C-alpha positions as CSV (number, residue, x, y, z in Angstrom):
1,X,6.9,32.5,24.3
2,X,6.0,34.0,20.4
3,X,3.1,33.4,18.5
4,X,3.3,31.2,15.8
5,X,0.5,31.4,13.0
6,X,-0.7,27.8,11.4
7,X,-2.0,29.5,8.2
8,X,1.4,31.2,6.9
9,X,4.7,30.1,5.9
10,X,8.1,32.0,7.3
11,X,11.5,32.9,5.9
12,X,14.1,32.3,8.4
13,X,14.7,36.2,8.7
14,X,11.7,36.1,10.8
15,X,9.1,37.6,7.7
16,X,5.8,35.7,6.9
17,X,3.7,35.5,3.8
18,X,0.3,34.5,3.8
19,X,-1.5,33.6,0.1
20,X,-4.3,35.8,-0.9
21,X,-5.7,35.3,-4.2
22,X,-4.6,35.3,-7.9
23,X,-0.4,34.6,-6.6
24,X,-0.9,37.6,-3.9
25,X,1.6,37.1,-1.2
26,X,0.6,39.1,2.1
27,X,4.2,39.8,4.2
28,X,4.9,41.1,7.5
29,X,7.6,40.1,10.5
30,X,6.9,37.5,12.8
31,X,5.6,38.1,16.7
32,X,9.1,36.8,17.3
33,X,10.7,39.6,15.1
34,X,8.8,42.5,16.9
35,X,9.2,41.1,20.0
36,X,13.4,41.5,19.5
37,X,13.2,44.9,18.0
38,X,10.6,46.4,21.2
39,X,9.4,49.5,20.1
40,X,9.0,49.9,16.2
41,X,9.3,54.1,15.4
42,X,9.9,53.8,11.3
43,X,9.5,51.3,8.9
44,X,10.9,51.9,5.8
45,X,9.1,50.2,2.7
46,X,9.5,49.5,-1.0
47,X,7.3,51.6,-3.9
48,X,4.7,49.7,-5.0
49,X,6.1,48.7,-8.6
50,X,9.2,47.4,-6.9
51,X,10.9,43.5,-7.3
52,X,11.4,42.1,-4.0
53,X,13.5,39.0,-4.5
54,X,13.5,35.8,-1.8
55,X,16.1,36.2,1.1
56,X,16.8,39.7,-0.1
57,X,16.3,43.2,1.9
58,X,13.6,44.7,0.5
59,X,13.3,47.6,3.1
60,X,14.6,48.4,6.6
61,X,12.1,48.5,10.1
62,X,14.0,51.2,13.2
63,X,13.3,50.6,16.4
64,X,14.0,52.3,19.5
65,X,16.9,49.8,20.0
66,X,18.0,48.3,16.4
67,X,18.1,49.3,12.9
68,X,17.3,46.1,10.6
69,X,16.9,45.0,7.3
70,X,12.9,43.8,6.1
71,X,13.8,40.4,4.1
72,X,11.4,39.1,1.8
73,X,10.1,35.5,2.2
74,X,9.1,35.3,-1.2
75,X,9.9,37.3,-4.6
76,X,7.6,39.0,-7.2
77,X,6.3,43.1,-7.4
78,X,4.8,44.9,-4.8
79,X,1.4,45.5,-5.6
80,X,0.5,47.5,-2.5
81,X,1.8,48.4,0.8
82,X,0.5,48.8,3.9
83,X,0.1,53.1,4.3
84,X,-0.8,52.4,8.0
85,X,2.2,51.2,8.8
86,X,3.5,54.7,7.8
87,X,1.3,56.5,10.2
88,X,1.5,54.2,12.9
89,X,4.8,52.0,13.1
90,X,3.7,50.5,16.0
91,X,0.9,48.2,14.2
92,X,3.7,46.4,13.8
93,X,4.2,45.5,17.3
94,X,0.9,45.8,18.7
95,X,-0.8,43.5,15.7
96,X,2.1,41.5,13.4
97,X,0.2,39.3,12.3
98,X,-3.4,41.5,11.1
99,X,-3.1,45.2,10.9
100,X,0.8,45.4,10.8
101,X,1.4,43.4,7.7
102,X,3.7,45.5,5.3
103,X,3.4,45.0,1.6
104,X,1.3,42.5,-0.8
105,X,3.5,41.1,-3.7
106,X,2.2,39.3,-6.9
107,X,4.4,36.5,-7.1
108,X,6.9,35.1,-9.6
109,X,5.6,32.0,-9.0
110,X,4.3,29.6,-6.1
111,X,7.5,26.9,-5.9
112,X,9.1,29.2,-3.6
113,X,6.7,29.0,-1.0
114,X,7.5,25.5,-0.4
115,X,11.1,26.1,0.0
116,X,10.0,28.1,3.6
117,X,9.4,27.1,6.8
118,X,6.0,25.9,8.4
119,X,4.6,26.8,11.5
120,X,6.4,24.4,13.2
121,X,9.3,24.6,12.0
122,X,9.5,28.2,13.1
123,X,8.7,27.8,16.3
124,X,11.3,25.6,16.6
125,X,13.8,27.8,15.3
126,X,12.8,30.1,17.4
127,X,11.1,28.8,20.6
128,X,13.8,26.1,21.3
């Protein structure tokens, strides 16, 4: 069964967001998503300063199995990317909720967070 953490919100496209200070959200993919992908070999992230939109692809993630879109769980401006992912894409598999985070985004507003799934709802969606 995939791990789902209570401290974040989830997009049905298998991305998560955890809020930090000053309306900054840290995005990543879920444990369920990384398990489905299996061995991640390349992650293509947006550049710092790029705008991302909730529910719209913001990059791609490639595994030995498939290439998938990275869906933004919320809208805003990218303020930081996780450089460690470019050097070691396997971080997404090994630590999807910690060292395998993807980007930090200055959110356009907090109301959009209310549209996301809580941990229980996401767990039901993925784990049955």
